[in-house]
C-alpha positions as a LaTeX table, in Angstrom:
\begin{tabular}{lrrr}
\hline
Residue & $x$ (\AA) & $y$ (\AA) & $z$ (\AA) \\
\hline
Met1 & 19.38 & 28.27 & $-19.38$ \\
Gly2 & 22.91 & 29.58 & $-19.68$ \\
Arg3 & 21.97 & 32.72 & $-17.84$ \\
Pro4 & 24.94 & 34.82 & $-16.68$ \\
Gln5 & 24.73 & 35.30 & $-12.92$ \\
Leu6 & 27.48 & 37.80 & $-12.25$ \\
Asn7 & 29.07 & 40.86 & $-13.72$ \\
Leu8 & 32.55 & 39.53 & $-14.41$ \\
Asp9 & 33.62 & 42.90 & $-15.81$ \\
Thr10 & 35.76 & 45.21 & $-13.73$ \\
Lys11 & 33.35 & 48.10 & $-14.12$ \\
Pro12 & 29.86 & 48.30 & $-12.59$ \\
Phe13 & 26.89 & 48.04 & $-14.93$ \\
Val14 & 24.99 & 50.50 & $-12.72$ \\
Ile15 & 26.67 & 53.50 & $-11.10$ \\
Phe16 & 24.95 & 54.75 & $-7.95$ \\
Glu17 & 25.66 & 58.30 & $-6.83$ \\
Lys18 & 24.00 & 60.38 & $-4.15$ \\
Lys19 & 23.32 & 63.93 & $-5.24$ \\
Gly20 & 22.06 & 65.36 & $-1.99$ \\
Ala21 & 18.60 & 63.91 & $-1.46$ \\
Val22 & 18.53 & 62.41 & $-4.96$ \\
Gly23 & 19.81 & 58.98 & $-5.90$ \\
Leu24 & 21.29 & 58.98 & $-9.41$ \\
Leu25 & 21.44 & 55.56 & $-11.05$ \\
Thr26 & 23.37 & 55.47 & $-14.34$ \\
Leu27 & 23.22 & 52.46 & $-16.63$ \\
Asn28 & 26.81 & 51.77 & $-17.61$ \\
Arg29 & 27.05 & 49.31 & $-20.47$ \\
Pro30 & 27.86 & 51.73 & $-23.30$ \\
Glu31 & 29.45 & 49.14 & $-25.60$ \\
Ala32 & 26.01 & 47.47 & $-25.86$ \\
Leu33 & 23.96 & 50.70 & $-25.80$ \\
Asn34 & 22.99 & 49.78 & $-22.23$ \\
Ala35 & 21.21 & 46.58 & $-23.27$ \\
Leu36 & 19.44 & 45.34 & $-20.16$ \\
Ser37 & 21.26 & 42.10 & $-19.47$ \\
His38 & 20.65 & 39.96 & $-16.41$ \\
Pro39 & 23.80 & 41.20 & $-14.64$ \\
Leu40 & 22.88 & 44.83 & $-15.32$ \\
Met41 & 19.35 & 44.36 & $-13.99$ \\
Asp42 & 20.73 & 42.50 & $-10.96$ \\
Glu43 & 22.81 & 45.57 & $-10.16$ \\
Leu44 & 19.90 & 47.92 & $-10.80$ \\
Glu45 & 17.72 & 45.97 & $-8.40$ \\
Lys46 & 20.41 & 46.16 & $-5.70$ \\
Ala47 & 20.85 & 49.89 & $-6.24$ \\
Leu48 & 17.11 & 50.43 & $-5.94$ \\
Asp49 & 17.12 & 48.46 & $-2.68$ \\
Glu50 & 19.84 & 50.78 & $-1.38$ \\
Cys51 & 17.82 & 53.84 & $-2.36$ \\
Ala52 & 14.66 & 52.46 & $-0.76$ \\
Ala53 & 16.48 & 51.71 & 2.51 \\
Asp54 & 18.21 & 55.09 & 2.71 \\
Ser55 & 15.89 & 57.69 & 4.24 \\
Ala56 & 18.19 & 60.45 & 2.97 \\
Val57 & 17.31 & 59.50 & $-0.61$ \\
Arg58 & 13.92 & 61.02 & $-1.37$ \\
Ala59 & 13.80 & 60.70 & $-5.16$ \\
Val60 & 15.61 & 58.66 & $-7.81$ \\
Val61 & 16.80 & 59.59 & $-11.30$ \\
Leu62 & 17.51 & 56.71 & $-13.68$ \\
Thr63 & 19.59 & 57.51 & $-16.75$ \\
Gly64 & 21.97 & 56.11 & $-19.35$ \\
Ser65 & 24.32 & 57.93 & $-21.71$ \\
Asp66 & 23.80 & 60.69 & $-24.26$ \\
Lys67 & 23.69 & 58.00 & $-26.96$ \\
Ala68 & 21.39 & 55.49 & $-25.28$ \\
Phe69 & 19.14 & 55.31 & $-22.25$ \\
Ala70 & 18.78 & 51.60 & $-23.00$ \\
Ala71 & 18.44 & 50.07 & $-26.45$ \\
Gly72 & 16.44 & 47.11 & $-25.16$ \\
Ala73 & 16.84 & 43.75 & $-23.54$ \\
Asp74 & 19.88 & 41.61 & $-24.32$ \\
Ile75 & 18.50 & 39.48 & $-27.16$ \\
Ser76 & 21.46 & 37.10 & $-27.03$ \\
Glu77 & 20.34 & 35.97 & $-23.54$ \\
Met78 & 16.86 & 35.01 & $-24.79$ \\
Glu79 & 17.29 & 33.90 & $-28.38$ \\
Gly80 & 17.67 & 30.15 & $-27.75$ \\
Leu81 & 15.10 & 29.75 & $-24.97$ \\
Asn82 & 11.62 & 28.27 & $-25.04$ \\
Ala83 & 8.47 & 29.37 & $-23.21$ \\
Ala84 & 8.99 & 27.05 & $-20.22$ \\
Gln85 & 12.52 & 28.35 & $-19.69$ \\
Met86 & 11.37 & 31.95 & $-19.96$ \\
Arg87 & 8.69 & 31.38 & $-17.32$ \\
Leu88 & 11.29 & 30.09 & $-14.86$ \\
Asp89 & 13.37 & 33.24 & $-15.22$ \\
Pro90 & 12.40 & 36.10 & $-12.83$ \\
His91 & 14.14 & 38.68 & $-15.03$ \\
Leu92 & 11.01 & 40.63 & $-16.01$ \\
Ser93 & 9.98 & 41.14 & $-12.38$ \\
Arg94 & 12.74 & 43.76 & $-12.14$ \\
Trp95 & 10.61 & 46.15 & $-14.23$ \\
Asp96 & 7.73 & 45.63 & $-11.77$ \\
Lys97 & 10.10 & 46.60 & $-8.97$ \\
Val98 & 10.76 & 49.93 & $-10.67$ \\
Ala99 & 7.03 & 50.51 & $-11.20$ \\
Thr100 & 6.22 & 49.83 & $-7.54$ \\
Phe101 & 9.25 & 51.62 & $-6.09$ \\
Pro102 & 8.03 & 53.60 & $-3.05$ \\
Lys103 & 9.82 & 56.86 & $-3.88$ \\
Pro104 & 9.36 & 59.10 & $-6.93$ \\
Thr105 & 11.36 & 57.97 & $-9.96$ \\
Ile106 & 12.39 & 60.03 & $-12.98$ \\
Ala107 & 13.79 & 58.58 & $-16.20$ \\
Ala108 & 16.33 & 60.91 & $-17.85$ \\
Ile109 & 16.37 & 59.75 & $-21.46$ \\
Ser110 & 18.72 & 60.54 & $-24.31$ \\
Gly111 & 19.29 & 58.59 & $-27.48$ \\
Tyr112 & 17.70 & 55.17 & $-27.78$ \\
Ala113 & 14.95 & 54.00 & $-25.43$ \\
Leu114 & 13.73 & 50.90 & $-27.22$ \\
Gly115 & 12.01 & 47.67 & $-26.20$ \\
Gly116 & 12.89 & 46.87 & $-22.61$ \\
Gly117 & 14.57 & 50.27 & $-22.39$ \\
Leu118 & 11.32 & 52.10 & $-23.11$ \\
Glu119 & 9.55 & 49.72 & $-20.72$ \\
Leu120 & 12.04 & 50.71 & $-18.03$ \\
Ala121 & 11.32 & 54.39 & $-18.68$ \\
Leu122 & 7.56 & 53.73 & $-18.68$ \\
Ala123 & 7.90 & 52.03 & $-15.29$ \\
Cys124 & 9.25 & 55.30 & $-13.86$ \\
Asp125 & 6.86 & 57.97 & $-12.61$ \\
Leu126 & 8.16 & 60.84 & $-14.78$ \\
Arg127 & 10.20 & 61.08 & $-17.97$ \\
Ile128 & 12.52 & 63.88 & $-19.12$ \\
Ala129 & 14.14 & 63.47 & $-22.54$ \\
Ser130 & 16.71 & 65.13 & $-24.73$ \\
Glu131 & 15.82 & 66.24 & $-28.24$ \\
Thr132 & 17.84 & 63.28 & $-29.54$ \\
Ala133 & 15.72 & 60.64 & $-27.80$ \\
Val134 & 14.21 & 57.90 & $-29.95$ \\
Leu135 & 11.48 & 55.75 & $-28.41$ \\
Gly136 & 9.86 & 52.53 & $-29.57$ \\
Gln137 & 8.59 & 49.04 & $-28.79$ \\
Pro138 & 10.04 & 47.06 & $-31.73$ \\
Glu139 & 9.41 & 43.59 & $-30.28$ \\
Ile140 & 6.94 & 42.74 & $-33.06$ \\
Leu141 & 9.85 & 42.91 & $-35.52$ \\
Ile142 & 11.56 & 39.92 & $-33.89$ \\
Gly143 & 8.46 & 37.79 & $-33.39$ \\
Val144 & 7.45 & 38.66 & $-29.85$ \\
Ile145 & 5.66 & 41.41 & $-27.89$ \\
Pro146 & 6.67 & 43.54 & $-24.92$ \\
Gly147 & 6.96 & 41.40 & $-21.80$ \\
Ala148 & 7.83 & 43.94 & $-19.09$ \\
Gly149 & 4.70 & 46.06 & $-19.16$ \\
Gly150 & 5.15 & 47.93 & $-22.44$ \\
Ser151 & 1.82 & 47.16 & $-24.09$ \\
Val152 & $-0.15$ & 47.71 & $-20.88$ \\
Arg153 & 1.54 & 50.95 & $-19.86$ \\
Leu154 & 1.46 & 52.38 & $-23.37$ \\
Ala155 & $-2.25$ & 51.61 & $-23.61$ \\
Arg156 & $-2.82$ & 53.46 & $-20.35$ \\
Leu157 & $-0.84$ & 56.47 & $-21.53$ \\
Leu158 & $-1.91$ & 56.65 & $-25.17$ \\
Gly159 & $-5.24$ & 54.87 & $-25.48$ \\
Arg160 & $-6.05$ & 51.95 & $-27.75$ \\
Ala161 & $-5.43$ & 53.29 & $-31.26$ \\
Arg162 & $-2.15$ & 55.08 & $-30.66$ \\
Ala163 & $-0.73$ & 52.27 & $-28.52$ \\
Leu164 & $-1.67$ & 49.68 & $-31.12$ \\
Glu165 & $-0.06$ & 51.68 & $-33.91$ \\
Met166 & 3.25 & 51.77 & $-32.04$ \\
Leu167 & 3.08 & 48.14 & $-30.96$ \\
Leu168 & 1.86 & 46.62 & $-34.24$ \\
Thr169 & 4.35 & 48.46 & $-36.45$ \\
Gly170 & 7.33 & 48.58 & $-34.10$ \\
Lys171 & 7.99 & 52.07 & $-35.38$ \\
Arg172 & 10.26 & 54.48 & $-33.54$ \\
Ile173 & 9.12 & 57.95 & $-32.61$ \\
Ser174 & 11.03 & 61.14 & $-31.88$ \\
Ala175 & 11.18 & 62.87 & $-28.52$ \\
His176 & 8.91 & 65.67 & $-29.71$ \\
Glu177 & 6.32 & 63.19 & $-31.00$ \\
Ala178 & 6.48 & 61.30 & $-27.70$ \\
Leu179 & 5.95 & 64.58 & $-25.87$ \\
Lys180 & 2.83 & 65.32 & $-27.92$ \\
Leu181 & 1.51 & 61.83 & $-27.23$ \\
Gly182 & 2.00 & 62.25 & $-23.47$ \\
Ile183 & 4.77 & 59.70 & $-22.99$ \\
Leu184 & 7.24 & 62.38 & $-21.89$ \\
Asn185 & 6.89 & 65.20 & $-19.38$ \\
Arg186 & 9.26 & 67.50 & $-21.24$ \\
Val187 & 11.97 & 67.63 & $-23.90$ \\
Val188 & 15.14 & 69.72 & $-23.57$ \\
Pro189 & 18.45 & 70.10 & $-25.44$ \\
Val190 & 20.77 & 67.12 & $-25.06$ \\
Glu191 & 23.22 & 69.01 & $-22.88$ \\
Leu192 & 20.46 & 69.74 & $-20.35$ \\
Phe193 & 18.43 & 66.53 & $-20.09$ \\
Leu194 & 20.17 & 65.09 & $-17.03$ \\
Glu195 & 20.37 & 68.37 & $-15.17$ \\
Glu196 & 16.68 & 69.00 & $-15.90$ \\
Ala197 & 15.79 & 65.61 & $-14.45$ \\
Leu198 & 17.98 & 66.22 & $-11.39$ \\
Lys199 & 16.44 & 69.66 & $-10.93$ \\
Leu200 & 12.95 & 68.17 & $-10.93$ \\
Ala201 & 14.07 & 65.40 & $-8.58$ \\
Arg202 & 15.55 & 67.94 & $-6.16$ \\
Glu203 & 12.31 & 69.92 & $-6.21$ \\
Ile204 & 10.32 & 66.81 & $-5.34$ \\
Ala205 & 12.89 & 65.68 & $-2.76$ \\
Ala206 & 12.47 & 69.00 & $-0.95$ \\
Met207 & 8.79 & 68.25 & $-0.33$ \\
Pro208 & 7.59 & 66.46 & 2.85 \\
Pro209 & 8.38 & 62.75 & 2.33 \\
Leu210 & 5.13 & 61.41 & 3.81 \\
Ala211 & 3.07 & 63.71 & 1.62 \\
Val212 & 5.11 & 62.73 & $-1.43$ \\
Ala213 & 4.49 & 59.05 & $-0.70$ \\
Ala214 & 0.80 & 59.77 & $-0.19$ \\
Val215 & 0.55 & 61.61 & $-3.51$ \\
Lys216 & 2.14 & 58.73 & $-5.37$ \\
Lys217 & $-0.11$ & 56.18 & $-3.66$ \\
Ser218 & $-3.21$ & 58.31 & $-4.29$ \\
Val219 & $-2.49$ & 58.80 & $-7.99$ \\
Leu220 & $-1.88$ & 55.11 & $-8.54$ \\
Ser221 & $-5.07$ & 54.34 & $-6.66$ \\
Ala222 & $-7.00$ & 56.94 & $-8.66$ \\
Leu223 & $-6.14$ & 55.14 & $-11.89$ \\
Ser224 & $-7.31$ & 51.75 & $-10.70$ \\
Pro225 & $-11.11$ & 52.23 & $-11.15$ \\
Asp226 & $-10.53$ & 52.73 & $-14.89$ \\
Tyr227 & $-8.17$ & 49.77 & $-15.03$ \\
Pro228 & $-9.44$ & 47.34 & $-12.38$ \\
Asp229 & $-7.66$ & 44.40 & $-14.00$ \\
Tyr230 & $-4.30$ & 46.13 & $-14.44$ \\
Pro231 & $-2.32$ & 43.41 & $-12.61$ \\
Lys232 & $-4.15$ & 40.79 & $-14.66$ \\
Ala233 & $-3.34$ & 42.71 & $-17.84$ \\
Leu234 & 0.35 & 42.71 & $-16.93$ \\
Lys235 & 0.19 & 38.98 & $-16.19$ \\
Leu236 & $-1.54$ & 38.27 & $-19.50$ \\
Glu237 & 1.04 & 40.30 & $-21.42$ \\
Arg238 & 3.82 & 38.33 & $-19.77$ \\
Glu239 & 2.18 & 34.96 & $-20.48$ \\
Leu240 & 1.72 & 35.89 & $-24.14$ \\
Phe241 & 5.36 & 37.00 & $-24.26$ \\
Tyr242 & 6.54 & 33.69 & $-22.80$ \\
Asp243 & 4.35 & 31.63 & $-25.16$ \\
Leu244 & 5.96 & 33.23 & $-28.20$ \\
Phe245 & 9.28 & 31.63 & $-27.22$ \\
Asp246 & 7.86 & 28.35 & $-28.48$ \\
Ser247 & 7.24 & 29.82 & $-31.94$ \\
Glu248 & 9.43 & 29.50 & $-35.01$ \\
Asp249 & 8.94 & 33.19 & $-35.70$ \\
Gln250 & 10.57 & 34.14 & $-32.38$ \\
Lys251 & 13.59 & 31.98 & $-33.18$ \\
Glu252 & 13.82 & 33.45 & $-36.69$ \\
Gly253 & 13.27 & 37.01 & $-35.50$ \\
Met254 & 15.96 & 36.93 & $-32.82$ \\
Gln255 & 18.44 & 35.02 & $-34.98$ \\
Ala256 & 17.95 & 37.56 & $-37.75$ \\
Phe257 & 18.47 & 40.39 & $-35.27$ \\
Ile258 & 21.74 & 38.89 & $-34.05$ \\
Gln259 & 22.86 & 38.09 & $-37.60$ \\
Lys260 & 21.85 & 41.59 & $-38.78$ \\
Arg261 & 19.57 & 40.40 & $-41.58$ \\
Lys262 & 15.91 & 40.74 & $-42.46$ \\
Pro263 & 13.74 & 38.04 & $-40.83$ \\
Lys264 & 11.49 & 35.68 & $-42.80$ \\
Phe265 & 8.39 & 35.02 & $-40.70$ \\
Lys266 & 6.13 & 32.00 & $-41.36$ \\
Gly267 & 3.35 & 32.47 & $-38.83$ \\
Lys268 & 4.41 & 29.36 & $-36.92$ \\
\hline
\end{tabular}
């Protein structure tokens, strides 16, 4: 599949810092607006494993830069693949790992949070954003759909009509609009977004760890009666995502994205 296995760069793609009882994970691929490549997600998974194993870390903040939380998946890694090849790649399971992480997670968002980047933020428990944040699931514009939980988690947060409007148009929304819709917990000036997230994480980290874990488990359980087939919904989304990699429209959409031109879709 031509998948890169290692970060051959000299710099890490994910910077892990301990801020007292808070683990701060910073996506560090600024030249690509933190596009979520395989090597970057490999490093994120390892950093999460470290945080999970360290009892001194009681909450995690995941962030990017002022300009971009994460502008999406790395389209160049997927563009030439077919559905069978996509199914063999465990890449999308990394988003599930964030969603099922045992400790509270907070996404600190500034700038672009698009496609896989928004899906990564949606997989976190809480979301703090700067006033400059721009959110969206633009996959429809390149011939596919979200494949890492975006359509399912947006539907849970927004309901059918609002989720469908975002997903079917691929439109981007502002931080303040996302706050009104319930995607974000709060919006603050750009110079404060990370500190606000860390402040909230420290407040949670100061609570009794067993009770914190119980709260998270209880809330997730409380949602399940309304969405009894949630795991099946995630699986269906992923299968539909994979299937689209055998379509001409996916090839055209991703090639047009890379070539910076308008795609010509044929419905094939």
